[in-house]
C-alpha positions in Angstrom: 107.0 110.1 83.8 106.9 112.0 80.5 109.7 111.8 78.1 112.7 114.1 78.5 111.9 117.6 77.4 114.0 119.4 74.8 115.4 122.5 76.3 115.2 125.9 74.7 115.5 129.3 76.3 112.6 131.7 76.1 113.5 135.3 75.5 113.2 137.3 78.7 113.3 134.2 81.0 116.1 133.4 83.4 117.6 130.0 83.9 117.4 128.5 87.4 120.7 128.3 89.4 122.0 129.5 92.7 123.4 132.5 91.0 120.1 133.6 89.5 117.9 133.2 92.6 118.2 136.8 93.7 117.1 138.0 90.3 114.3 135.5 90.1 113.0 136.6 93.5 111.1 139.4 91.8 109.2 136.8 89.7 108.6 133.8 92.0 109.2 132.8 95.6 112.8 131.6 96.1 114.7 129.8 98.9 116.0 132.3 101.5 117.8 129.8 103.6 121.4 128.5 103.3 121.1 125.4 101.2 124.6 124.3 102.2 123.5 124.1 105.8 120.9 121.4 105.1 121.6 118.0 106.6 120.8 115.2 104.0 118.6 113.2 106.4 115.9 112.1 103.8 116.4 109.9 100.8 113.5 109.8 98.4 113.2 107.0 95.9 111.1 107.7 92.8 111.4 111.5 92.1 108.6 112.4 89.8 106.2 115.3 89.5 104.1 114.3 92.4 107.0 114.0 94.9 108.4 117.4 93.8 104.9 119.1 94.1 104.1 117.4 97.4 106.6 115.9 99.9 109.5 118.1 98.8 107.4 121.3 99.3 106.7 120.2 102.9 110.4 119.6 103.6 111.2 122.9 101.9 108.8 124.7 104.2 110.7 123.4 107.2 113.8 125.2 106.0 112.1 128.2 104.4 110.1 129.0 107.6 113.2 128.6 109.8 111.8 125.6 111.6 114.7 123.2 110.8 117.6 122.6 108.4 117.9 119.0 109.7 115.8 117.4 106.9 117.4 118.0 103.6 116.6 115.5 100.8 118.6 113.4 98.4 116.6 112.3 95.3 117.0 108.8 93.7 115.9 107.6 90.3 115.8 103.9 89.5 114.8 103.7 85.8 115.4 106.8 83.7 118.2 109.4 83.9 115.9 112.1 82.5 115.1 113.7 85.9 118.7 114.0 86.8 119.6 115.4 83.4 117.0 118.1 84.0 117.9 118.9 87.6 121.7 118.7 87.6 122.3 121.8 85.5 119.9 123.7 87.8 121.8 122.5 90.9 118.6 120.5 91.8 116.5 123.6 92.0 113.1 123.4 90.3 109.8 125.4 90.1 106.4 124.4 91.5 103.6 126.3 89.9 100.3 126.3 91.7 97.3 126.9 89.4 93.9 127.6 90.7 90.7 129.7 90.0 92.5 132.8 91.2 95.6 132.5 89.0 99.0 131.0 89.3 101.8 131.2 91.9 105.4 130.1 91.3 107.9 128.9 93.8 111.4 127.5 93.5 112.1 124.6 95.8 115.7 124.1 97.0 115.6 121.4 99.7 117.0 118.7 97.4 120.7 118.8 97.6 121.7 115.8 95.4 120.2 113.3 93.0 121.5 109.8 92.5 120.6 107.7 89.4 120.9 104.2 90.8 121.9 102.3 87.6 124.9 104.6 87.1 125.8 105.2 90.8 125.0 102.0 92.7 127.8 102.4 95.2 126.9 106.1 95.8 123.3 105.1 96.6 124.4 102.4 99.0 126.8 104.7 100.7 124.1 107.4 101.0 121.5 104.9 102.4 124.1 103.5 104.8 125.3 106.9 106.1 124.3 107.7 109.7 123.0 111.0 108.5 120.2 109.3 106.6 117.3 108.9 109.0 114.3 108.6 106.7 113.7 106.9 103.4 110.5 107.9 101.5 109.0 106.1 98.5 106.8 106.9 95.5 107.4 103.8 93.3 103.7 103.1 92.4 101.7 100.1 93.5 103.4 97.9 90.9 106.8 98.7 92.4 106.0 96.5 95.5 106.9 92.8 95.3 103.7 92.1 97.3 100.3 90.7 96.3 98.1 93.6 97.3 95.1 91.3 97.7 96.7 88.8 100.0 99.5 90.9 101.5 102.0 88.1 100.7 105.5 88.7 99.4 105.6 87.9 95.7 108.9 88.7 94.0 107.9 89.0 90.3 110.1 91.7 88.8 113.3 90.4 87.2 115.5 92.8 89.2 114.0 91.6 92.5 114.7 88.0 91.6 118.2 89.0 90.6 118.8 90.7 93.9 117.8 87.6 95.8 120.6 85.8 93.9 123.2 88.6 94.3 122.0 90.8 97.3 125.3 92.7 97.6 124.8 94.3 94.2 121.2 95.4 94.2 119.2 96.6 91.3 115.7 96.9 92.8 114.3 99.4 95.4 113.9 96.8 98.1 117.2 95.2 97.3 118.9 98.5 98.0 116.9 99.0 101.2 117.7 95.6 102.6 121.4 95.8 101.7 121.7 99.2 103.3 119.9 98.1 106.5 122.2 95.1 106.7 125.3 97.4 106.4 123.9 99.7 109.1 123.2 96.7 111.4 126.7 95.4 111.0 128.2 98.8 111.6 126.1 99.4 114.7 124.3 102.3 113.0 120.6 103.0 113.9 118.2 102.1 111.0 116.2 104.6 109.0 112.4 104.8 108.9 110.8 103.6 105.6 107.8 105.8 104.7 105.7 104.8 101.8 103.9 107.6 100.0 102.3 105.5 97.4 98.5 105.2 96.8 98.0 101.8 98.5 95.4 101.1 101.2 98.1 99.6 103.5 101.3 101.1 102.1 103.2 100.8 105.3 102.4 97.2 105.7 103.3 96.6 102.0 106.7 98.2 102.5 107.3 96.2 105.7 106.3 92.9 104.0 108.6 93.6 101.0 111.6 94.6 103.1 111.3 91.9 105.9 110.4 89.1 103.5 113.3 90.0 101.2 115.7 90.1 104.2 114.4 86.7 105.5 115.5 85.1 102.2 119.0 86.5 102.8 119.4 86.1 106.5 116.7 85.4 109.1 118.6 87.3 111.8 118.7 90.4 109.6 114.9 90.0 109.1 114.4 89.8 112.8 116.5 92.9 113.4 114.5 94.8 110.8 111.2 93.6 112.2 112.2 94.8 115.7 114.1 98.0 114.9 112.7 99.6 111.7 109.4 101.6 111.5 107.2 101.5 108.4 104.5 104.1 108.9 101.6 104.3 106.6 100.7 107.6 104.9 98.0 109.3 102.8 99.0 111.8 100.2 96.7 114.1 98.2 97.5 116.7 95.6 96.5 116.5 91.9 99.6 116.8 89.9 99.4 116.0 86.2 102.4 115.3 84.0 104.1 118.5 82.8 104.0 119.0 79.1 106.6 120.8 77.0 103.9 123.4 76.2 103.4 124.1 79.9 107.1 124.4 80.4 107.2 127.1 77.6 104.1 128.8 79.0 105.8 129.1 82.5 108.9 130.6 80.9 106.7 133.3 79.4 104.2 133.9 82.3 106.7 133.7 85.2 110.0 134.4 83.4 111.6 131.2 84.8 113.5 129.0 82.4 113.1 125.6 84.1 113.9 122.4 82.3 111.2 120.4 84.1 108.8 122.5 86.2 105.8 121.0 88.1 102.3 122.2 87.7 99.9 121.4 90.5 96.8 122.6 92.4 96.7 124.8 95.5 95.2 122.0 97.6 97.7 119.7 99.4 97.2 117.1 102.2 99.6 114.7 103.9 98.5 112.3 106.7 101.2 110.2 108.4 101.2 107.5 111.0 103.1 108.7 114.0 105.7 105.9 114.0 109.4 106.7 113.5 112.5 104.9 114.6 115.3 107.5 114.0 113.8 110.9 114.7 110.5 112.4 113.5 110.7 115.4 111.1 108.6 118.4 112.5 106.3 118.3 109.5 103.3 118.8 111.7 104.5 122.4 112.0 104.0 122.9 108.2 100.6 121.2 107.8 101.2 117.5 108.0 98.8 115.6 110.3 100.4 112.9 112.4 97.8 110.3 113.5 97.6 106.9 115.1 95.7 105.3 112.3 95.9 106.6 108.6 93.4 104.1 107.2 90.2 106.1 107.6 91.7 109.1 105.9 93.1 107.0 103.1 89.8 105.2 102.6 88.0 108.5 102.2 90.5 109.9 99.8 90.9 106.8 97.6 87.2 105.9 97.4 86.2 109.5 96.6 89.0 111.2 94.8 90.8 108.3 93.1 87.7 106.3 92.3 86.0 109.3 90.8 89.2 110.1 88.8 89.0 106.7 87.2 85.2 106.9 86.6 85.4 110.2 84.9 88.5 109.1 83.1 86.7 106.2 81.3 83.3 107.8 80.9 84.7 111.2 80.0 87.0 109.7 77.4 84.1 107.8 75.8 82.1 111.1 75.7 84.9 112.6 73.6 86.7 114.7 76.3 90.4 114.5 76.9 91.0 116.5 80.1 89.3 116.5 83.5 88.5 120.2 83.2 86.8 119.6 79.8 84.7 116.7 81.2 83.7 118.7 84.3 82.5 121.6 82.1 79.8 119.2 80.9 76.8 119.6 83.4 75.9 115.9 82.8 79.3 114.7 84.0 79.4 117.1 86.9 76.0 115.9 88.1 77.2 112.3 87.6 80.2 113.1 89.9 77.9 114.6 92.5 75.7 111.4 92.5 78.7 109.1 92.5 80.3 110.9 95.6 76.9 110.7 97.3 76.6 107.0 96.6 79.9 106.2 98.1 80.0 108.5 101.1 77.6 106.6 103.4 80.0 103.6 103.3 83.0 105.6 104.5 84.3 105.8 108.1 84.8 109.0 110.1 88.2 110.5 110.4 89.0 113.2 113.0 89.6 116.5 111.4 88.3 115.4 108.0 84.7 116.3 107.3 83.4 114.2 104.3 80.8 116.7 103.1 83.4 119.5 102.9 85.9 117.1 101.2 83.3 116.3 98.6 82.7 119.9 97.9 86.4 120.6 97.6 86.7 117.7 95.1 84.1 119.3 92.8 86.1 122.5 92.7 89.4 120.7 92.3 88.2 118.5 89.4 86.9 121.6 87.6 90.1 123.6 88.1 90.9 124.9 84.6 94.6 125.5 85.5 95.3 121.8 85.9 93.6 120.2 82.8 94.6 116.7 84.0 94.8 114.4 81.0 92.1 111.7 81.0 94.6 109.3 79.5 96.7 109.6 82.7 93.6 108.8 84.8 92.7 105.9 82.6 96.1 104.2 83.0 96.7 101.2 85.2 93.0 100.4 85.4 93.4 96.9 86.7 95.3 98.3 89.7 93.3 101.5 90.3 89.8 100.2 89.8 90.6 97.1 91.9 91.9 99.3 94.7 89.6 102.4 94.6 86.3 101.6 93.0 85.5 97.9 93.1 85.6 97.7 97.0 82.8 100.3 97.2 80.8 98.4 94.6 81.2 95.1 96.5 80.3 96.8 99.8 77.2 98.4 98.2 76.0 95.1 96.9 76.6 93.3 100.2 74.7 95.9 102.1 71.9 96.2 99.6 72.7 99.8 98.7 72.1 101.6 95.5 75.1 101.3 93.2 73.9 102.6 89.8 76.7 105.3 89.6 79.4 102.8 90.5 78.0 100.3 88.0 78.1 103.0 85.3 81.8 103.6 86.1 82.6 99.9 85.8 80.7 99.7 82.5 82.6 102.7 81.2 85.9 100.8 81.9 84.6 97.7 80.2 83.7 99.7 77.1 87.0 101.5 77.2 88.9 98.2 77.4 87.8 97.3 73.9 90.3 99.8 72.6 88.1 101.7 70.2 86.2 104.9 71.2 82.7 105.8 70.2 84.0 107.6 67.1 85.9 104.5 65.9 89.4 105.8 67.0 91.9 103.5 68.6 92.5 103.9 72.3 96.1 103.4 73.6 95.4 101.4 76.7 98.1 101.4 79.4 97.7 98.5 81.7 99.8 95.5 82.7 96.8 93.3 82.1 95.8 94.9 78.8 96.1 91.8 76.7 93.8 89.5 78.7 91.3 92.2 79.7 91.0 93.6 76.1 90.5 90.1 74.7 87.8 89.4 77.2 86.1 92.8 76.6 86.1 92.4 72.9 84.9 88.8 73.1 82.0 89.8 75.4 80.9 93.0 73.8 77.7 94.0 75.6 77.7 90.7 77.5 79.5 91.7 80.7 79.6 88.1 82.0 82.5 87.2 79.8 84.8 89.8 81.3 83.3 89.5 84.8 83.9 85.8 84.9 87.1 85.8 83.0 89.2 87.7 85.5 89.9 87.3 89.2 89.6 91.1 89.5 85.8 90.7 89.6 85.5 88.0 92.3 82.2 88.2 94.2 80.7 90.6 91.6 80.6 87.8 89.0 78.7 85.6 91.5 75.8 88.0 91.7 73.4 87.3 88.8 71.4 90.5 89.4 74.6 92.6 89.2 75.8 90.7 86.1 72.4 91.4 84.4 72.6 95.1 85.5 76.1 95.4 84.0 75.0 93.8 80.7 72.0 96.1 80.5 74.2 99.2 81.1 76.8 98.1 78.6 74.0 97.5 76.0 72.7 101.0 76.6 76.1 102.5 76.1 76.6 100.6 72.9 73.2 101.6 71.6 72.9 105.2 72.8 76.5 106.4 73.7 78.0 107.0 77.1 76.9 110.6 77.5 73.2 109.9 76.7 73.3 107.0 79.2 74.8 109.2 81.9 72.2 112.0 81.2 69.4 109.5 81.5 70.8 108.0 84.7 71.2 111.4 86.5 67.8 112.5 85.3 66.1 109.4 86.5 67.7 109.7 89.9 66.7 113.4 90.1 63.1 112.4 89.4 63.2 109.7 92.0 64.5 112.0 94.6 61.8 114.6 93.9 59.0 112.1 93.8 
């Protein structure tokens, strides 16, 4: 989440509030429903730009289209008060601006009726979670927010607040401490539990949420854990909408172009997708009437999305940054990188499962348009962050599968080589790179020690298990890194896509 924006009013723009909605209706789409009639059935933990551009829009559609007012939302922040400080003066109204090839469209979302900053209002949050009106809790707390080893699926309480909650569970500080305490209160009061719906980019996010909650509860009270295991639903989901961090410059531009003075608007793309496992324990919101797809198994959809969109984001992030680009749109304006993306998507696609209603070829075509969207200009630094988590989840599985099945994996290897080169912390012009990664210290030390010799990093981190046991792959990685060091990332990419084109035409 970006730092809190300084607020200044742009001449001619109107501030957002309930009193100005009628005047703003000439400039953007505004809520036409009675916000006071919304029942606060949903609590969302981790309100950032993505949640406001994605899940909140779907719930807003339910009210705006007259389908239901039973699914109002209470937002929750766990770490920074900046979001509440921005939303409170606007009565929790905010602007979503869709930017695409055909221009921009603004919309004010009103489905959030309250926002609780947990460190300042712990009792209020527990009361809200324990209230019978709360039927669904949704999460966007990032992969690192789950006290679960994502490789083994085992409960691993690492964060200090989780460990503290195990010592003093009635005064929680962590997300899962709050969930377990609230569920215990509901159990004791005879109140039905809420569904816990993870919207984080994890392959098995429902299972991760279940493991975190049930395992935490088991350390408190085995009977509570049994009750949660039997009564609470933890559906998996897949979410998809490119939403970069909003900059102060974008905020000011929106005030000028749309005439809306919003302390923290959200800029996103027109595309949006939400796939949810059909498993709820306390009522299911009719989100299928506003575009959400309820399915028996989310995994095929999630695999397609993460291995195509997320993996490509990471690949272009590292390689594009080394080429001197700083936004996705800039990188995709380079025909060499666009051709590389086409080849990478084609390399990965044959290893993906089928998913009803999701045609892989069309999805790939949509990705090329979305990546090149000039209205988004997603920062490559954002895409490069948390590489040890993202690459391990999104790209390395495809690389392992390709090697196991004897498939071509040159484009995947280039992506990994780009990350290794990026990890040294100095770009090709000699400028320092600010690496954002929980494993930065160890990975950067290994990358610098190894240089063009990929074996040092491959064999020095558990992230690269199996890959480091394949001598041919280790040699191919070292050769690719050596070429990047000698000729530069862009020249290596250009040569790779040209060679493949010649091979295909031969």
